C-alpha positions as CSV (number, residue, x, y, z in Angstrom):
1,M,0.0,0.0,0.0
2,H,1.4,3.4,-1.0
3,I,0.5,6.5,1.0
4,N,0.8,9.9,-0.7
5,S,2.6,12.9,0.9
6,K,-0.6,14.7,1.9
7,T,-1.8,11.7,3.9
8,S,1.6,11.4,5.6
9,V,1.4,15.0,6.7
10,K,-2.1,14.5,8.1
11,V,-1.0,11.3,10.0
12,L,2.0,13.2,11.3
13,I,-0.1,16.0,12.7
14,V,-2.6,13.6,14.4
15,T,0.3,11.6,15.9
16,L,1.9,14.7,17.3
17,F,-1.5,15.8,18.9
18,V,-2.0,12.3,20.5
19,L,1.5,12.2,21.9
20,F,1.1,15.7,23.4
21,L,-2.2,14.8,25.1
22,A,-0.7,11.5,26.4
23,G,2.3,13.2,27.8
24,N,0.4,16.1,29.3
25,T,-2.0,13.7,31.0
26,K,0.8,11.6,32.5
27,S,2.6,14.7,33.7
28,Q,-0.5,15.7,35.8
29,S,-0.5,12.4,37.6
30,F,2.8,13.1,39.4
31,A,2.8,14.6,42.9
32,P,3.1,18.4,42.9
33,N,6.1,18.1,45.3
34,S,8.1,16.0,42.8
35,S,11.5,17.3,42.1
36,F,10.8,17.1,38.3
37,M,10.5,20.3,36.3
38,P,9.7,20.3,32.5
39,H,12.7,21.4,30.5
40,W,14.2,21.8,27.0
41,Q,17.1,19.7,25.8
42,I,19.2,19.8,22.6
43,Q,20.9,16.7,21.3
44,L,23.6,16.1,18.6
45,N,24.2,12.6,17.3
46,G,26.2,10.7,14.7
47,G,26.4,7.1,13.6
48,T,25.7,4.4,11.1
49,S,22.9,4.5,8.5
50,L,22.2,1.0,7.1
51,F,19.7,-0.2,4.5
52,F,17.6,-3.3,4.7
53,G,15.7,-4.1,1.6
54,D,15.8,-5.8,-1.8
55,V,19.1,-4.6,-3.2
56,K,21.3,-6.0,-0.3
57,Q,23.8,-8.7,-0.4
58,Y,23.0,-10.3,3.0
59,Q,19.9,-10.0,5.0
60,W,21.4,-8.4,8.1
61,W,25.1,-7.7,8.0
62,P,26.4,-5.1,5.5
63,V,29.3,-6.0,3.2
64,S,32.3,-3.8,3.0
65,N,33.8,-4.8,-0.4
66,Y,32.6,-5.0,-4.0
67,E,30.5,-1.9,-3.3
68,N,30.5,-1.1,0.4
69,E,27.1,-1.0,2.1
70,W,28.3,0.9,5.2
71,R,27.0,4.5,5.4
72,G,26.6,7.2,8.1
73,G,24.3,9.9,9.3
74,L,24.2,13.0,11.4
75,S,21.2,14.3,13.4
76,L,20.1,17.3,15.5
77,Q,17.2,17.1,17.9
78,L,15.3,19.5,20.1
79,K,13.4,17.9,23.0
80,Y,10.8,19.1,25.5
81,Q,10.5,16.8,28.5
82,I,6.9,17.1,29.6
83,S,7.0,14.7,32.5
84,P,9.4,12.2,34.1
85,V,8.0,9.6,31.6
86,F,7.1,11.4,28.4
87,G,9.2,13.7,26.1
88,I,8.5,15.1,22.6
89,R,11.3,15.7,20.1
90,G,11.7,17.3,16.7
91,Q,14.5,15.7,14.7
92,G,16.4,16.6,11.6
93,L,18.5,13.8,10.1
94,Y,20.9,13.8,7.1
95,G,22.3,10.5,6.0
96,K,23.3,8.2,3.2
97,L,22.3,4.6,2.3
98,G,23.8,2.0,0.1
99,G,23.2,-1.6,-1.0
100,T,24.5,-4.1,-3.5
101,R,23.2,-7.3,-5.0
102,R,25.9,-9.2,-6.8
103,A,23.6,-11.8,-8.3
104,W,21.6,-8.9,-10.0
105,K,24.8,-7.1,-10.9
106,K,23.6,-3.8,-9.4
107,Y,24.1,-1.5,-6.5
108,F,22.7,1.9,-5.4
109,D,23.7,5.0,-3.6
110,N,21.2,7.2,-1.7
111,N,21.2,10.4,0.2
112,Y,18.3,11.7,2.3
113,Y,16.9,14.3,4.6
114,E,14.5,13.1,7.3
115,F,12.3,15.4,9.5
116,N,10.2,13.8,12.2
117,I,8.4,14.2,15.4
118,N,9.0,11.5,18.0
119,S,8.2,10.7,21.6
120,T,10.4,9.2,24.2
121,I,9.0,7.0,27.0
122,N,11.3,6.7,30.0
123,I,11.3,3.0,31.1
124,N,13.0,3.7,34.5
125,N,10.5,6.3,35.6
126,I,7.5,4.0,34.7
127,F,8.7,1.3,37.2
128,A,10.5,3.5,39.7
129,S,10.2,7.0,41.1
130,Y,11.8,9.9,39.3
131,R,15.4,10.7,40.3
132,Q,17.2,13.6,38.8
133,D,20.6,12.2,39.6
134,R,20.0,8.7,38.1
135,F,23.1,7.7,36.1
136,F,21.4,5.3,33.6
137,N,18.1,5.8,31.9
138,A,16.5,3.6,29.2
139,Y,13.7,4.9,26.9
140,V,11.5,3.8,24.0
141,I,11.4,5.9,20.8
142,V,8.4,6.2,18.6
143,G,8.0,8.7,15.8
144,L,6.6,9.7,12.4
145,G,8.1,11.9,9.8
146,L,8.8,12.8,6.2
147,L,11.7,11.5,4.1
148,N,13.2,13.4,1.1
149,Y,15.6,11.3,-0.8
150,N,17.5,10.7,-4.1
151,T,18.5,7.2,-5.2
152,Y,20.9,6.3,-8.0
153,V,21.1,2.7,-9.2
154,Y,24.3,1.6,-10.9
155,Q,25.5,-1.5,-12.8
156,L,27.9,-3.5,-10.7
157,G,31.4,-3.5,-12.2
158,S,30.9,-0.8,-14.9
159,N,29.5,1.8,-12.5
160,K,27.0,2.8,-15.2
161,K,24.0,4.7,-13.9
162,I,20.9,2.7,-14.9
163,Q,18.1,4.2,-12.7
164,T,17.2,7.4,-10.8
165,V,14.5,7.8,-8.1
166,G,13.9,11.4,-7.3
167,G,16.8,13.4,-8.8
168,G,14.7,16.4,-9.7
169,A,11.5,14.5,-10.6
170,G,10.1,14.0,-7.1
171,K,7.7,16.1,-5.0
172,G,10.1,16.8,-2.2
173,F,12.4,19.8,-1.9
174,G,15.0,20.0,-4.7
175,G,13.0,17.4,-6.7
176,R,13.6,14.7,-4.2
177,T,11.2,11.8,-3.7
178,L,8.9,12.5,-0.7
179,E,7.7,9.6,1.5
180,G,6.2,9.1,4.9
181,V,8.4,7.2,7.4
182,F,7.6,5.6,10.8
183,H,10.3,4.7,13.2
184,G,10.7,3.0,16.6
185,G,13.6,2.0,18.7
186,L,15.5,2.2,22.0
187,G,17.8,4.7,23.6
188,F,20.1,4.8,26.6
189,D,21.2,7.9,28.5
190,L,24.2,8.2,30.7
191,R,24.2,11.2,33.0
192,I,27.4,13.3,33.3
193,N,25.9,16.2,35.4
194,D,22.7,18.2,35.7
195,H,23.1,19.6,32.1
196,L,25.1,17.0,30.1
197,S,24.6,13.4,29.2
198,V,25.8,10.9,26.7
199,N,23.3,8.8,24.8
200,L,23.1,5.8,22.5
201,E,20.1,5.3,20.2
202,S,19.0,2.8,17.6
203,A,15.8,3.0,15.6
204,N,14.5,1.2,12.5
205,R,12.8,3.4,9.9
206,I,9.9,1.9,7.8
207,I,9.2,3.8,4.6
208,N,5.7,3.7,3.1
209,S,7.3,2.6,-0.2
210,D,9.4,-0.2,-1.7
211,M,11.3,2.1,-4.1
212,L,14.1,3.5,-2.0
213,D,16.5,1.0,-3.6
214,G,14.9,1.4,-7.1
215,R,13.4,-2.1,-7.0
216,I,9.9,-3.4,-6.0
217,S,10.1,-6.9,-4.7
218,G,9.2,-9.0,-1.6
219,F,8.3,-6.9,1.5
220,K,6.2,-3.9,0.6
221,Y,8.2,-1.4,2.7
222,D,11.9,-0.7,2.6
223,V,13.6,-0.3,6.0
224,Y,16.7,1.4,7.2
225,N,18.4,1.8,10.6
226,Y,20.0,4.7,12.2
227,T,22.2,3.9,15.2
228,S,24.1,6.8,16.8
229,V,26.0,8.1,19.8
230,G,25.4,11.7,20.9
231,L,25.7,14.4,23.5
232,S,22.6,16.0,25.1
233,Y,22.5,19.4,26.9
234,K,19.6,20.2,29.2
235,F,18.7,23.9,29.4
236,A,17.7,26.0,32.5
237,F,17.8,23.4,35.2
238,S,15.8,24.9,38.1
239,K,17.8,25.1,41.4
240,K,14.5,25.4,43.3
241,H,14.3,21.6,43.4
242,K,17.7,21.1,44.9
243,G,18.0,20.8,48.6
244,P,17.8,24.1,50.6
245,E,21.1,25.9,50.6
246,M,22.6,26.3,54.0
247,K,24.0,29.7,54.9
248,S,27.5,29.6,56.2
249,P,27.9,31.0,59.7
250,A,29.3,34.4,60.3
251,P,33.1,34.4,60.7
252,D,34.4,34.6,64.3
253,P,36.1,38.0,64.7
254,R,38.5,36.5,67.2
255,I,40.1,34.3,64.5
256,S,42.8,36.1,62.6
257,K,42.5,36.4,58.8
258,N,45.6,34.4,58.0
259,K,44.2,31.2,59.5
260,K,43.1,28.6,57.0
261,I,40.0,27.0,58.5
262,S,39.7,24.7,55.6
263,D,42.8,22.8,56.8
264,V,40.8,21.5,59.8
265,Q,38.3,18.8,59.0
266,T,37.0,17.6,62.3
267,V,37.2,18.9,65.8
268,E,36.3,16.7,68.8
269,Y,34.9,18.5,71.8
270,D,35.0,17.2,75.4
271,F,32.8,19.0,78.0
272,R,33.1,18.9,81.7
273,T,30.1,17.6,83.6
274,E,30.4,20.6,85.9
275,P,30.3,24.2,84.9
276,V,33.5,25.7,83.5
277,Q,32.9,28.9,85.4
278,E,33.2,28.4,89.1
279,P,30.1,29.1,91.0
280,D,30.0,32.5,92.8
281,Y,29.4,32.5,96.5
282,K,28.0,35.7,98.0
283,R,28.7,36.8,101.5
284,T,26.6,39.7,102.7
285,V,27.6,42.0,105.5
286,P,24.6,43.0,107.6
287,V,24.2,46.7,107.9
288,K,22.9,48.3,111.0
289,K,20.6,51.2,110.6
290,T,21.0,54.2,112.8
291,E,18.4,54.6,115.4
292,E,17.5,58.1,114.3
293,I,17.9,60.1,111.2
294,I,17.4,63.8,111.8
295,S,17.1,66.0,108.7
296,E,19.8,64.0,107.0
297,P,19.4,62.4,103.6
298,E,18.8,58.7,103.6
299,I,22.0,56.7,103.5
300,I,22.0,53.9,100.9
301,V,24.2,51.0,101.8
302,V,25.1,48.7,98.9
303,E,25.8,45.1,99.7
304,T,29.0,44.1,97.9
305,P,29.3,40.5,96.8
306,V,32.5,38.7,97.6
307,V,33.5,36.0,95.2
308,V,35.2,33.0,96.8
309,E,37.1,30.8,94.4
310,K,36.7,27.1,95.2
311,E,40.0,25.3,94.9
312,V,40.0,22.6,92.4
313,V,41.9,19.6,93.5
314,A,42.9,16.8,91.1
315,K,41.7,13.4,92.3
316,E,44.1,10.6,92.3
317,N,43.0,7.4,90.7
318,N,42.9,4.1,92.3
319,H,46.5,3.2,91.2
320,N,48.0,6.6,92.2
321,K,49.2,7.2,88.6
322,P,50.3,10.7,87.7
323,L,47.6,12.9,86.2
324,E,48.3,15.7,83.7
325,Y,46.1,18.5,82.4
326,R,46.6,20.0,79.0
327,V,44.7,22.4,76.6
328,Q,43.5,20.8,73.4
329,I,43.6,23.3,70.5
330,L,42.9,21.1,67.4
331,A,41.9,17.6,66.3
332,K,41.8,16.0,62.8
333,Y,40.5,12.6,61.9
334,G,42.8,10.1,60.1
335,K,45.5,12.5,59.0
336,T,48.1,14.5,60.7
337,I,48.7,18.3,60.4
338,S,52.2,19.8,60.3
339,L,53.1,21.4,63.6
340,N,54.6,24.3,61.7
341,K,51.3,24.9,60.0
342,I,49.4,24.9,63.3
343,S,52.1,27.2,64.7
344,E,51.4,29.7,61.9
345,M,47.6,29.3,62.3
346,Y,47.5,30.1,66.0
347,N,50.8,32.0,66.6
348,I,52.1,29.4,69.0
349,P,55.7,28.1,68.9
350,A,55.8,24.6,67.3
351,S,58.0,23.4,70.2
352,M,55.0,23.9,72.6
353,I,52.6,21.8,70.5
354,K,52.2,18.1,71.3
355,Q,50.7,15.5,69.0
356,D,48.8,12.4,70.3
357,T,46.1,10.1,69.1
358,H,42.6,9.5,70.6
359,N,39.7,7.4,69.1
360,G,41.1,7.7,65.6
361,Y,41.8,11.4,65.8
362,Y,45.2,13.2,65.8
363,I,44.9,15.7,68.7
364,Y,47.1,18.7,69.3
365,T,47.6,20.0,72.9
366,V,49.5,22.8,74.6
367,G,51.0,22.9,78.1
368,S,51.3,20.4,81.0
369,Y,49.7,21.2,84.4
370,S,49.1,19.3,87.6
371,T,45.8,21.0,88.4
372,Y,42.7,21.8,86.4
373,L,42.8,25.5,87.5
374,E,46.2,26.0,85.9
375,A,45.1,24.5,82.7
376,Q,41.9,26.5,82.8
377,Q,44.0,29.7,83.0
378,K,46.0,28.6,80.0
379,R,42.8,27.8,78.1
380,N,41.4,31.3,78.8
381,Q,44.7,32.8,77.6
382,L,44.6,30.9,74.3
383,R,41.0,31.9,73.7
384,M,41.6,35.6,74.3
385,Q,45.1,36.2,73.0
386,N,45.4,33.5,70.2
387,G,41.8,33.5,69.0
388,I,41.3,29.8,69.6
389,G,37.7,30.1,70.7
390,D,37.1,26.3,71.0
391,A,40.2,25.4,73.1
392,F,39.3,23.2,76.1
393,V,41.0,21.4,78.9
394,V,41.7,17.6,78.7
395,A,43.3,15.2,81.0
396,F,46.1,12.7,80.3
397,Q,47.3,9.7,82.3
398,N,50.3,7.6,81.5
399,G,50.6,9.5,78.2
400,N,47.0,8.7,77.1
401,R,44.1,11.1,76.9
402,L,41.1,10.4,79.1
403,S,37.7,10.4,77.6
404,K,36.3,12.4,80.6
405,L,37.8,14.8,83.0
406,P,38.3,13.3,86.5
């Protein structure tokens, strides 16, 4: 059955309308809080263009000698992804075809322009939820278009032209033969980032004519295949659907500008179970009022609090082993930091900095004190003068840091 060009155009328009309605309906079925956003995408592909019809030496595999049947093509597509499942594309394809039949002593050369509308159906998103960062996606391709081609048939051996299809006598542009074409196939998409991806596509084209090779015989419709590799670019990805951006905290003014905070990955903190600041004890002095106040202004007596420091005494453990207090200034997990670098960061002589390990961390401490109070004073000094706002007191016993202060 032969379909004329006007019928092909009508079928193309109807197919486009049906695909649009299907895609729009499917897109409305997704939850409004889905991270998917409709978007445009451009795609450039190149690959093989192979003929399957009457003038062909073998049924499936193309020959490469005595008239080579291998040909290529180049395509450009503009796509609008309606929903996680459905997308609509417009494709322009230029390619060549060739075939030989040694028994008939003939071969042909063909060049063509194909323009089509096709729909992609994402297989992953049919059976699983949409994921923007999915590395691999597979999709089905279904489309309908118009083919403009010229075919020249030659005598095998002498290369004498014996037949022309199109070549100025057709109804397509430039006198090419115009035919409708239906195609279907599969595609695979490999994500590089939010905008770029690599794709591999293969689709068979069925022409509504048996004259592409200049011979009518056997199956009523000639077929060709376009298999290609390409690069896709997604436009205007919306950042609204990424996770909320976290604002970085304001810099601590106590830290000098020449410190490189990025050098520190992890800081381990150890807090005392009792308050760092010693509790204040108020002692009030009773004030006796005068028995009589004669024409004198009232005397206001202010009670002055007296702070009594409670002496902190280090407790000895059961084995009477020596206890040492230090001030920890830095910790990093799994990797050491140069003492000279820490010295530059905090303006502390490298000779005063000690390196130890604790629970997988490399910890860096300053000082050695027999009482907590002495270490506390050093800690306050480091906080105020060196800008180490997170310095804290730790305890060591037999050269090992304790998990808790005694």
